[in-house]
C-alpha atoms as one frame of an Amber mdcrd trajectory, in Angstrom:
protein
 -26.527 -60.038 -25.398 -29.063 -62.655 -24.402 -28.226 -66.335 -24.618 -31.355
 -68.294 -25.566 -31.192 -72.073 -25.061 -33.765 -74.513 -26.430 -33.341 -78.031
 -24.966 -35.191 -80.460 -27.217 -35.404 -84.231 -27.135 -32.563 -84.739 -29.630
 -30.501 -81.536 -29.699 -29.950 -78.412 -27.648 -29.646 -75.104 -29.494 -27.667
 -72.181 -28.067 -28.154 -68.793 -29.755 -26.973 -65.289 -28.917 -29.230 -62.315
 -29.617 -28.555 -58.607 -29.488 -31.575 -56.462 -28.614 -30.598 -52.781 -28.490
 -31.906 -52.050 -31.996 -34.457 -54.818 -32.354 -33.949 -58.513 -31.657 -31.230
 -59.920 -33.922 -29.547 -63.318 -33.888 -25.761 -62.964 -33.824 -24.756 -66.639
 -33.778 -26.263 -70.070 -33.223 -24.847 -73.482 -32.281 -26.373 -76.936 -31.916
 -25.183 -79.856 -29.768 -26.718 -83.310 -29.359 -28.379 -84.112 -26.053 -26.520
 -86.408 -23.700 -27.810 -86.776 -20.150 -24.274 -87.634 -18.974 -22.800 -84.372
 -20.286 -22.106 -82.264 -17.207 -21.723 -78.516 -16.813 -17.946 -79.029 -16.820
 -18.222 -80.860 -20.149 -20.464 -78.232 -21.735 -18.244 -75.307 -20.809 -15.176
 -76.000 -23.031 -17.498 -76.524 -26.003 -19.418 -73.300 -25.338 -16.216 -71.347
 -24.771 -14.836 -72.614 -28.083 -18.020 -71.604 -29.917 -17.867 -68.120 -28.389
 -14.187 -67.780 -29.289 -14.801 -68.820 -32.902 -17.521 -66.165 -33.073 -15.256
 -63.494 -31.525 -17.581 -63.047 -28.553 -16.454 -62.753 -24.966 -18.366 -64.609
 -22.301 -18.785 -61.286 -20.431 -20.939 -60.040 -23.344 -23.722 -62.360 -22.160
 -25.977 -60.332 -19.874 -28.984 -62.642 -19.640 -29.925 -66.275 -20.219 -33.322
 -67.844 -20.933 -33.875 -71.599 -21.243 -36.786 -73.728 -22.473 -36.544 -77.444
 -21.808 -38.554 -80.616 -22.266 -35.734 -82.818 -20.898 -35.213 -82.715 -17.128
 -31.686 -84.172 -17.124 -30.423 -81.775 -19.792 -32.007 -78.797 -18.040 -30.271
 -79.666 -14.755 -26.808 -79.754 -16.350 -27.299 -76.620 -18.449 -28.602 -74.637
 -15.479 -25.437 -75.640 -13.623 -23.366 -74.539 -16.625 -24.944 -71.079 -16.634
 -24.771 -70.554 -12.880 -21.241 -71.927 -12.422 -19.447 -70.477 -15.441 -21.463
 -67.504 -16.718 -22.444 -66.414 -13.190 -26.037 -65.655 -14.196 -29.253 -66.962
 -12.727 -31.142 -68.096 -15.860 -34.820 -67.593 -16.550 -36.156 -71.132 -17.022
 -39.290 -71.951 -18.983 -40.529 -75.452 -18.254 -43.916 -77.056 -17.950 -44.709
 -76.070 -14.374 -42.709 -73.199 -12.922 -43.269 -70.172 -15.142 -46.449 -68.331
 -15.997 -46.219 -67.172 -19.585 -49.265 -64.979 -19.217 -51.006 -67.034 -21.917
 -54.216 -68.994 -21.762 -53.627 -72.738 -22.160 -56.921 -74.145 -23.394 -56.342
 -77.900 -23.134 -57.599 -80.582 -20.728 -54.371 -80.708 -18.686 -52.369 -77.468
 -19.136 -49.327 -78.982 -17.397 -48.973 -81.413 -20.331 -48.157 -78.643 -22.789
 -44.458 -78.698 -23.662 -42.422 -75.616 -22.816 -41.288 -75.206 -26.421 -44.869
 -75.275 -27.708 -45.944 -72.575 -25.260 -42.912 -70.447 -26.116 -43.783 -70.800
 -29.818 -47.276 -69.502 -29.047 -45.788 -66.513 -27.227 -43.409 -65.850 -30.135
 -46.241 -65.907 -32.686 -48.080 -63.281 -30.651 -44.947 -61.102 -30.316 -44.305
 -61.257 -34.076 -47.955 -60.412 -34.873 -48.374 -63.777 -36.616 -51.314 -65.033
 -34.554 -53.819 -66.535 -35.037 -51.710 -69.318 -36.474 -51.072 -72.992 -36.975
 -47.449 -73.614 -36.017 -45.709 -76.652 -37.521 -42.538 -77.495 -35.592 -40.201
 -79.958 -37.307 -38.378 -81.480 -34.351 -37.980 -84.970 -32.885 -41.759 -84.985
 -33.198 -43.601 -83.009 -35.866 -46.128 -80.924 -33.975 -49.045 -78.770 -35.108
 -50.157 -76.150 -32.580 -53.171 -73.853 -32.694 -52.473 -70.332 -31.450 -55.352
 -67.916 -30.933 -55.284 -64.248 -31.854 -54.464 -63.407 -28.229 -51.569 -65.891
 -28.226 -53.559 -68.550 -26.379 -52.467 -72.144 -26.822 -55.470 -74.137 -28.026
 -54.135 -77.657 -28.493 -52.657 -79.423 -31.455 -51.416 -82.601 -33.088 -48.284
 -84.670 -32.426 -46.830 -86.936 -35.131 -43.486 -88.794 -35.364 -40.655 -86.582
 -36.570 -38.931 -87.046 -39.919 -35.608 -88.296 -38.531 -37.419 -90.538 -36.049
 -39.268 -92.175 -38.944 -36.037 -92.616 -40.911 -34.380 -94.297 -37.937 -37.390
 -96.544 -37.266 -37.445 -97.661 -40.917 -33.750 -98.556 -40.796 -33.956-100.390
 -37.457 -37.147-102.329 -38.156 -36.426-103.542 -41.696 -33.267-105.639 -41.920
 -32.531-105.062 -45.618 -33.158-101.321 -45.728 -30.142 -98.993 -45.460 -29.841
 -95.914 -43.265 -30.474 -92.803 -45.357 -30.493 -89.064 -44.854 -33.355 -86.969
 -46.114 -33.024 -84.476 -48.947 -35.598 -82.273 -50.689 -37.056 -83.846 -53.815
 -38.365 -82.114 -56.938 -41.787 -82.799 -58.413 -40.271 -84.238 -61.587 -39.927
 -88.006 -61.647 -39.242 -88.242 -57.910 -42.393 -89.964 -56.680 -41.621 -93.464
 -57.975 -38.262 -94.788 -56.770 -36.266 -96.931 -59.198 -34.039 -98.335 -56.447
 -34.321 -98.973 -52.712 -32.776 -95.681 -51.583 -34.871 -93.575 -53.971 -38.012
 -95.454 -52.902 -37.242 -94.753 -49.234 -36.469 -91.094 -49.930 -39.756 -90.724
 -51.786 -41.754 -92.493 -49.098 -40.412 -90.342 -46.283 -40.296 -86.993 -48.105
 -43.571 -87.143 -50.035 -45.207 -89.049 -47.196 -44.502 -86.133 -44.851 -45.554
 -83.574 -47.445 -48.856 -85.400 -47.863 -49.337 -85.767 -44.113 -48.734 -82.052
 -43.504 -50.974 -80.965 -46.368 -53.689 -83.372 -45.239 -53.627 -82.282 -41.596
 -53.573 -78.574 -42.457 -56.547 -79.094 -44.784 -58.441 -80.992 -42.076 -57.716
 -78.308 -39.477 -58.883 -75.579 -41.862 -62.120 -77.418 -42.530 -63.034 -76.357
 -38.998 -64.607 -72.948 -39.435 -62.771 -71.253 -36.539 -59.348 -72.090 -38.023
 -59.880 -71.557 -41.750 -58.221 -68.108 -41.785 -55.243 -69.076 -39.592 -51.766
 -68.443 -41.024 -49.426 -71.448 -41.194 -45.955 -70.953 -39.703 -43.173 -73.547
 -40.008 -40.255 -73.708 -37.598 -37.520 -76.111 -36.544 -34.333 -77.338 -38.188
 -36.035 -79.202 -41.045 -38.550 -76.508 -41.988 -36.437 -75.234 -44.907 -36.284
 -78.766 -46.338 -39.995 -78.766 -47.151 -40.619 -75.127 -48.050 -40.743 -75.593
 -51.831 -43.149 -78.523 -51.603 -45.661 -77.076 -49.147 -47.546 -74.074 -50.547
 -49.802 -74.255 -47.482 -46.973 -72.729 -45.407 -47.245 -68.937 -45.190 -44.083
 -68.179 -43.181 -40.915 -70.012 -42.190 -39.283 -68.828 -38.973 -36.634 -71.388
 -38.099 -35.723 -69.735 -34.789 -39.298 -69.078 -33.593 -38.727 -70.748 -30.200
 -35.509 -68.825 -29.595 -37.156 -65.506 -30.496 -39.938 -66.358 -28.048 -37.366
 -66.992 -25.328 -35.664 -63.636 -25.912 -39.013 -61.828 -25.781 -39.923 -63.647
 -22.572 -36.621 -62.628 -21.009 -37.063 -58.977 -22.004 -40.671 -58.956 -20.765
 -39.604 -60.429 -17.450 -36.827 -57.847 -17.153 -39.260 -55.021 -17.882 -41.752
 -56.325 -15.300 -39.012 -56.435 -12.645 -38.142 -52.826 -13.329
């Protein structure tokens, strides 16, 4: 099995995929990022997750990592090398050629996860596409038919906005986001409902508005819209502009990159 690891700004996702009869996710775990968490601290947690899933560590035959956080990448690489005894394939902004065109002013600025998403869309025959990734930031990426990365939009993420609202306004409580129905949910009758409406419907409106603006450009009007990331399911019933939801798009891209690299070596 291949262990795919996506190191984001807030959380790191570990997922195991089998690949003998097509790529299939077997299990998935998420842990918050902490730059002080060492390889020795990660290992007992990972071992416990594997044990709970009835998987032996020896079943892991390959590891692929995408990271946008240098400190987290350093510790996780040490984890893999020290305890799993595998030299991982690392996708970051500078050291790995994905074989994709990066059509932006400074290609080195493109985040590893965004490039991996582009690769995944091509592998899944979903390109050309607009990929919406609901992470710490909400990103919109334009992927050409050949899988090329053609730029995008970066907006604050949902949870980041919730936290900013709580920290900046002294009388507003901390809330968690939940999906709202179209019936009587726009106008809040109390502070919490008003905040929930503002964040949820505000993001729905932002996403709809940006997708509409992108599709006003003639070259993008036929692009499919793919949503990914942990919060993508939260908005699916309120965003008819989304054609596909693939929550593990980045992880699937990592597995495909690993298998491609393995094939090229052979």
